[in-house]
C-alpha positions as CSV (number, residue, x, y, z in Angstrom):
1,M,0.1,0.2,-0.2
2,T,3.0,2.4,0.8
3,A,4.2,1.4,-2.7
4,L,1.5,2.2,-4.7
5,A,1.0,5.6,-2.8
6,S,4.4,6.7,-3.4
7,A,4.2,5.7,-6.8
8,A,1.3,7.9,-7.1
9,M,2.7,11.1,-5.4
10,A,6.0,10.5,-7.9
11,S,3.9,10.1,-11.0
12,P,3.3,14.0,-11.5
13,A,6.9,15.1,-10.9
14,A,8.0,12.5,-13.7
15,A,5.6,13.1,-16.3
16,A,6.6,16.5,-18.1
17,E,7.6,16.5,-21.9
18,A,9.0,14.6,-24.3
19,P,11.8,16.9,-26.2
20,V,11.4,17.6,-29.7
21,I,14.2,19.1,-32.2
22,V,13.0,19.4,-35.8
23,P,15.9,18.7,-38.0
24,L,15.9,21.6,-41.0
25,Q,19.6,21.5,-41.7
26,G,18.2,19.6,-45.2
27,L,16.8,23.1,-46.1
28,E,20.3,24.5,-46.4
29,P,20.9,23.9,-49.9
30,V,18.1,25.2,-51.3
31,I,17.3,28.6,-49.1
32,P,20.0,31.1,-49.5
33,M,20.6,31.0,-45.5
34,D,21.1,28.9,-42.5
35,A,18.2,26.7,-41.7
36,P,16.1,27.9,-38.6
37,S,15.8,26.1,-35.5
38,V,12.8,24.5,-33.9
39,A,13.2,23.2,-30.7
40,T,10.2,22.4,-28.7
41,G,8.3,19.3,-26.5
42,V,5.3,17.0,-26.6
43,P,3.3,17.7,-23.5
44,L,2.2,14.0,-21.5
45,P,-0.8,15.0,-20.0
46,V,-1.6,13.7,-16.1
47,P,-5.2,12.4,-15.6
48,G,-7.2,13.1,-12.7
49,G,-9.7,11.5,-11.2
50,P,-13.6,11.8,-12.4
51,T,-15.2,15.3,-11.3
52,G,-17.9,13.3,-9.7
53,F,-22.0,12.5,-10.3
54,H,-24.0,15.2,-10.1
55,E,-27.1,14.7,-7.8
56,G,-30.5,15.0,-9.6
57,Q,-32.7,17.6,-8.5
58,S,-35.9,15.7,-8.0
59,G,-34.0,14.2,-4.7
60,V,-35.1,10.8,-5.3
61,L,-32.1,9.5,-7.2
62,P,-29.2,11.1,-8.5
63,D,-28.7,11.5,-12.1
64,V,-26.9,9.3,-14.2
65,S,-24.1,10.9,-15.7
66,L,-20.5,9.8,-17.6
67,P,-18.7,12.3,-15.2
68,R,-15.7,14.6,-17.0
69,V,-12.3,13.6,-16.0
70,P,-9.7,16.2,-15.4
71,I,-6.6,16.3,-17.7
72,A,-3.2,18.3,-16.4
73,S,-0.3,19.1,-18.3
74,T,2.6,21.7,-18.8
75,L,2.7,23.3,-22.4
76,P,6.8,22.8,-23.2
77,E,9.3,25.9,-23.9
78,T,9.1,26.1,-27.6
79,V,12.1,28.1,-29.4
80,I,12.2,29.2,-32.9
81,A,15.4,31.2,-34.0
82,A,15.8,31.9,-37.8
83,P,18.9,33.8,-39.0
84,L,18.2,37.0,-40.4
85,P,19.5,37.4,-43.9
86,E,23.1,39.4,-44.4
87,V,21.7,43.1,-45.9
88,I,24.8,44.9,-45.6
89,E,27.8,43.2,-46.4
90,G,30.3,42.1,-44.0
91,S,27.2,42.9,-41.1
92,E,26.1,39.9,-39.0
93,P,22.4,40.9,-38.0
94,G,21.4,38.3,-35.6
95,K,18.6,35.9,-35.4
96,A,15.0,36.3,-35.5
97,L,13.4,34.7,-32.1
98,F,10.0,33.4,-31.4
99,T,9.6,31.8,-28.0
100,T,6.8,30.7,-25.7
101,P,7.4,29.5,-21.9
102,R,6.1,27.0,-20.4
103,S,3.0,27.4,-19.5
104,P,0.3,25.4,-17.2
105,L,-2.7,23.5,-19.1
106,K,-5.9,22.2,-17.5
107,A,-8.7,20.3,-19.5
108,A,-11.5,18.7,-19.2
109,T,-13.1,15.3,-20.9
110,P,-16.9,15.6,-21.9
111,G,-19.1,14.1,-20.0
112,A,-23.0,13.1,-20.1
113,T,-25.8,13.2,-17.9
114,V,-29.2,11.5,-18.2
115,G,-32.2,12.8,-16.1
116,N,-34.0,10.8,-13.3
117,P,-36.6,8.2,-15.2
118,V,-38.2,8.1,-11.7
119,V,-39.9,11.4,-9.8
120,A,-41.6,11.6,-6.6
121,P,-44.7,10.1,-6.2
122,R,-48.2,12.0,-6.1
123,G,-51.1,11.0,-4.2
124,D,-53.3,9.4,-6.9
125,R,-50.7,6.7,-7.3
126,L,-50.9,5.1,-3.8
127,G,-47.4,6.6,-3.0
128,L,-45.8,5.1,-5.6
129,P,-42.8,7.0,-7.5
130,D,-44.2,8.2,-11.0
131,L,-42.4,7.6,-14.1
132,A,-41.1,10.9,-16.3
133,V,-39.0,11.3,-19.4
134,P,-35.4,11.4,-18.9
135,Q,-33.5,14.6,-20.0
136,V,-30.1,13.8,-21.1
137,G,-27.8,16.7,-21.6
138,V,-23.8,16.7,-22.5
139,L,-21.0,18.7,-20.3
140,A,-19.2,20.4,-23.1
141,P,-15.1,19.9,-22.4
142,A,-12.7,22.6,-21.2
143,V,-9.5,24.0,-22.0
144,S,-8.1,26.4,-19.7
145,G,-4.4,28.1,-20.3
146,A,-2.4,30.7,-21.0
147,L,0.1,31.4,-23.8
148,D,2.6,33.7,-23.5
149,S,4.2,34.3,-26.7
150,Q,7.5,36.9,-27.4
151,L,9.1,37.7,-31.1
152,G,12.5,39.5,-31.0
153,L,15.9,40.2,-32.5
154,A,18.9,38.2,-30.5
155,Q,22.2,39.9,-31.4
156,P,25.0,37.6,-33.2
157,T,27.1,35.2,-30.5
158,A,30.9,35.4,-31.2
């Protein structure tokens, strides 16, 4: 039991990202400058527990629902660097940089709910519950996060 608890505590820290470096060096013979570089990563989502079942409004039985599952991840840092062409002979203009820092991302899968087909008893049925047409609903997926990208110039390195 202790081993399972420690594995569950360690899994969010271990699930960060898978690094990706896009190889664009094959473009150098085709374009008249050095190839741009792209370094990013693929986020590894960590699913959480279901958000819980929704209670019925009639008070007799809770609604039957397919709960939403929360998913948390971190969007990895992305750096795209493209060398600027030499406009003035003998000058080194630097690189154009597009960067996005790490940012948290939270999402929830879609869910569904089916209203209770049994309603509170009425007086003319000897206290027995009455049947009703169930109401069906879809819980929309949700995504929340912030992406703070930056575009700028980097000075040439010696």
